[in-house]
Backbone as CSV, one residue per row, in Angstrom:
resi,resn,N_x,N_y,N_z,CA_x,CA_y,CA_z,C_x,C_y,C_z
1,MET,88.964,199.356,282.867,89.128,197.988,282.443,87.756,197.311,282.486
2,ASP,87.470,196.548,281.501,86.185,195.848,281.472,86.316,194.463,282.118
3,ASP,85.213,193.790,282.240,85.177,192.494,282.926,85.993,191.426,282.214
4,VAL,86.041,191.468,280.901,86.782,190.458,280.142,88.272,190.584,280.419
5,THR,88.756,191.798,280.472,90.183,192.025,280.731,90.538,191.573,282.138
6,ILE,89.685,191.887,283.090,89.945,191.485,284.470,89.921,189.958,284.597
7,ASP,88.961,189.312,283.921,88.895,187.848,283.950,90.143,187.234,283.324
8,HIS,90.563,187.806,282.207,91.765,187.298,281.526,92.992,187.449,282.433
9,PHE,93.122,188.611,283.089,94.254,188.862,283.985,94.226,187.899,285.182
10,SER,93.043,187.690,285.748,92.953,186.779,286.898,93.261,185.339,286.494
11,LYS,92.875,184.935,285.277,93.200,183.596,284.794,94.708,183.442,284.631
12,LEU,95.383,184.499,284.096,96.847,184.458,283.956,97.515,184.323,285.327
13,VAL,97.022,185.060,286.303,97.592,184.989,287.648,97.388,183.593,288.233
14,GLN,96.225,182.987,288.007,95.970,181.636,288.513,96.877,180.615,287.838
15,ASP,97.073,180.765,286.514,97.876,179.792,285.770,99.373,179.918,286.081
16,PHE,99.894,181.141,286.096,101.349,181.324,286.209,101.797,181.834,287.581
17,GLY,100.926,182.421,288.340,101.280,182.973,289.648,101.612,184.459,289.534
18,PHE,101.378,185.139,290.633,101.596,186.594,290.636,103.049,186.987,290.387
19,PRO,104.053,186.333,290.992,105.447,186.750,290.763,105.847,186.702,289.284
20,ILE,105.399,185.698,288.556,105.749,185.591,287.127,105.092,186.722,286.346
21,ILE,103.816,186.973,286.596,103.096,188.046,285.891,103.712,189.401,286.241
22,ALA,104.058,189.605,287.528,104.702,190.852,287.940,106.058,191.006,287.261
23,ALA,106.826,189.933,287.142,108.137,189.997,286.474,107.969,190.346,285.006
24,ILE,106.963,189.778,284.362,106.702,190.100,282.950,106.307,191.574,282.813
25,GLY,105.445,192.041,283.734,105.047,193.463,283.709,106.235,194.379,283.920
26,LEU,107.094,194.059,284.864,108.286,194.877,285.090,109.241,194.811,283.911
27,GLY,109.337,193.648,283.285,110.170,193.526,282.081,109.664,194.435,280.978
28,TYR,108.344,194.471,280.799,107.775,195.362,279.785,108.042,196.820,280.146
29,PHE,107.946,197.137,281.434,108.221,198.498,281.882,109.657,198.896,281.553
30,VAL,110.596,198.001,281.824,112.005,198.279,281.515,112.186,198.452,280.013
31,TYR,111.547,197.588,279.220,111.619,197.693,277.769,111.068,199.043,277.292
32,TYR,109.925,199.437,277.861,109.303,200.711,277.480,110.215,201.882,277.823
33,VAL,110.780,201.894,279.015,111.676,202.973,279.435,112.926,202.988,278.569
34,TRP,113.476,201.805,278.261,114.667,201.737,277.418,114.393,202.337,276.041
35,ASN,113.264,201.972,275.440,112.909,202.541,274.138,112.720,204.050,274.224
36,TRP,112.068,204.517,275.263,111.850,205.954,275.435,113.173,206.700,275.548
37,VAL,114.090,206.134,276.332,115.386,206.800,276.511,116.171,206.806,275.208
38,THR,116.214,205.682,274.503,117.020,205.618,273.287,116.404,206.401,272.130
39,LYS,115.091,206.501,272.064,114.456,207.202,270.946,114.253,208.686,271.210
40,ASP,113.930,209.064,272.437,113.602,210.459,272.713,114.706,211.217,273.441
41,ILE,115.267,210.608,274.456,116.212,211.319,275.310,117.607,211.384,274.700
42,SER,118.115,210.294,274.174,119.484,210.271,273.645,119.698,211.284,272.520
43,PRO,118.806,211.395,271.523,119.022,212.422,270.501,119.000,213.842,271.079
44,THR,118.143,214.064,272.053,118.074,215.385,272.670,119.368,215.696,273.404
45,ILE,119.900,214.734,274.121,121.163,214.935,274.837,122.300,215.164,273.846
46,SER,122.303,214.408,272.754,123.334,214.573,271.735,123.287,215.980,271.145
47,GLU,122.093,216.444,270.848,121.933,217.788,270.299,122.367,218.845,271.318
48,SER,122.041,218.610,272.580,122.436,219.546,273.639,123.954,219.583,273.795
49,LYS,124.605,218.436,273.638,126.068,218.404,273.722,126.683,219.255,272.616
50,LYS,126.148,219.148,271.403,126.661,219.950,270.288,126.496,221.435,270.576
51,THR,125.341,221.809,271.103,125.099,223.207,271.440,126.060,223.667,272.531
52,LEU,126.270,222.836,273.535,127.173,223.176,274.626,128.607,223.346,274.123
53,ILE,129.041,222.468,273.243,130.394,222.577,272.682,130.536,223.887,271.910
54,GLY,129.507,224.224,271.132,129.536,225.490,270.397,129.621,226.683,271.333
55,LEU,128.863,226.658,272.415,128.898,227.753,273.376,130.252,227.849,274.070
56,ILE,130.833,226.703,274.404,132.158,226.706,275.033,133.190,227.309,274.087
57,ASP,133.116,226.965,272.797,134.035,227.543,271.819,133.877,229.059,271.729
58,LYS,132.635,229.527,271.740,132.401,230.974,271.676,132.935,231.676,272.917
59,VAL,132.770,231.059,274.087,133.292,231.656,275.321,134.812,231.705,275.265
60,ARG,135.442,230.670,274.744,136.915,230.671,274.617,137.371,231.772,273.672
61,MET,136.654,231.929,272.566,137.014,232.996,271.626,136.881,234.364,272.294
62,LEU,135.800,234.572,273.044,135.617,235.837,273.744,136.706,236.044,274.798
63,ASP,137.098,234.986,275.464,138.166,235.081,276.456,139.475,235.483,275.795
64,ASN,139.777,234.861,274.659,140.995,235.222,273.924,140.932,236.674,273.457
65,ASP,139.769,237.115,272.992,139.611,238.504,272.575,139.828,239.456,273.750
66,MET,139.294,239.087,274.916,139.474,239.928,276.101,140.950,240.014,276.480
67,ILE,141.659,238.915,276.370,143.092,238.924,276.693,143.839,239.836,275.730
68,ARG,143.528,239.711,274.431,144.192,240.576,273.442,143.878,242.051,273.690
69,LEU,142.609,242.355,273.966,142.239,243.745,274.233,142.913,244.271,275.493
70,ASN,143.033,243.427,276.489,143.698,243.828,277.727,145.173,244.152,277.467
71,ILE,145.822,243.334,276.673,147.230,243.572,276.329,147.373,244.881,275.550
72,LYS,146.488,245.108,274.598,146.536,246.351,273.818,146.311,247.561,274.708
73,LEU,145.368,247.447,275.633,145.098,248.553,276.541,146.315,248.853,277.411
74,LYS,146.988,247.817,277.918,148.194,248.020,278.714,149.281,248.711,277.896
75,MET,149.419,248.283,276.640,150.436,248.897,275.775,150.124,250.371,275.531
76,ILE,148.863,250.687,275.312,148.473,252.075,275.084,148.737,252.917,276.324
77,LEU,148.401,252.386,277.495,148.651,253.131,278.730,150.143,253.327,278.974
78,GLN,150.941,252.313,278.685,152.389,252.452,278.840,152.930,253.509,277.881
79,GLU,152.445,253.492,276.640,152.893,254.486,275.656,152.476,255.893,276.085
80,HIS,151.288,255.996,276.638,150.823,257.295,277.120,151.727,257.795,278.251
81,ASP,152.053,256.926,279.199,152.947,257.307,280.295,154.328,257.673,279.776
82,ARG,154.825,256.899,278.814,156.152,257.177,278.251,156.167,258.535,277.561
83,ARG,155.128,258.838,276.795,155.059,260.140,276.109,154.943,261.283,277.110
84,ALA,154.185,261.057,278.184,154.050,262.107,279.199,155.415,262.378,279.844
85,ARG,156.175,261.312,280.150,157.510,261.500,280.725,158.439,262.216,279.748
86,LEU,158.402,261.809,278.478,159.252,262.454,277.480,158.889,263.925,277.313
87,GLU,157.606,264.212,277.327,157.170,265.604,277.200,157.608,266.426,278.406
88,GLU,157.530,265.813,279.584,157.994,266.481,280.798,159.487,266.792,280.705
89,GLU,160.257,265.791,280.281,161.702,265.992,280.128,161.991,267.069,279.091
90,TYR,161.265,267.051,277.998,161.452,268.035,276.938,161.156,269.439,277.471
91,ASN,160.039,269.563,278.183,159.687,270.880,278.724,160.713,271.355,279.747
92,LYS,161.227,270.442,280.554,162.233,270.803,281.542,163.516,271.273,280.853
93,LYS,163.943,270.533,279.817,165.151,270.938,279.073,164.931,272.262,278.365
94,LYS,163.739,272.446,277.863,163.403,273.698,277.177,163.486,274.875,278.153
95,GLU,162.948,274.677,279.359,163.013,275.724,280.374,164.449,276.007,280.776
96,ASP,165.225,274.942,280.925,166.640,275.131,281.285,167.374,275.910,280.205
97,LEU,167.128,275.576,278.954,167.777,276.297,277.856,167.329,277.753,277.806
98,LEU,166.043,277.981,278.044,165.550,279.370,278.047,166.183,280.165,279.183
99,LYS,166.359,279.517,280.327,167.004,280.195,281.448,168.447,280.518,281.105
100,LYS,169.152,279.576,280.453,170.548,279.813,280.058,170.636,280.945,279.042
101,VAL,169.688,280.963,278.111,169.683,282.008,277.098,169.416,283.369,277.763
102,ASP,168.486,283.405,278.702,168.184,284.632,279.403,169.409,285.114,280.217
103,LYS,170.133,284.189,280.821,171.333,284.540,281.596,172.414,285.114,280.681
104,THR,172.519,284.555,279.494,173.554,285.030,278.569,173.195,286.411,278.011
105,LYS,171.919,286.730,277.924,171.480,288.039,277.439,171.772,289.119,278.483
106,ASP,171.710,288.754,279.715,171.920,289.737,280.794,173.351,290.044,280.930
């Protein structure tokens, strides 16, 4: 700061008093912060919200896909168990019939 600025500031303080000058300075500070928030921060937050919503939608879709795949996997395992039981029963009946046929041959 040069001497002219300091002289001007000291004259303002003498004329209006320090509390008034400090209040004006703080008012300007609030105005500056308000403009900064509304011009720079708010659009960034808005854009971030859109990105977050998109990510949440993708996670929900993946969750739904996982649920569907889990259900399909359970169905496949149940079908596999059912076929194994049926094959076991078939083989047992086949053995019983072969034993009966062998008994009738003797």
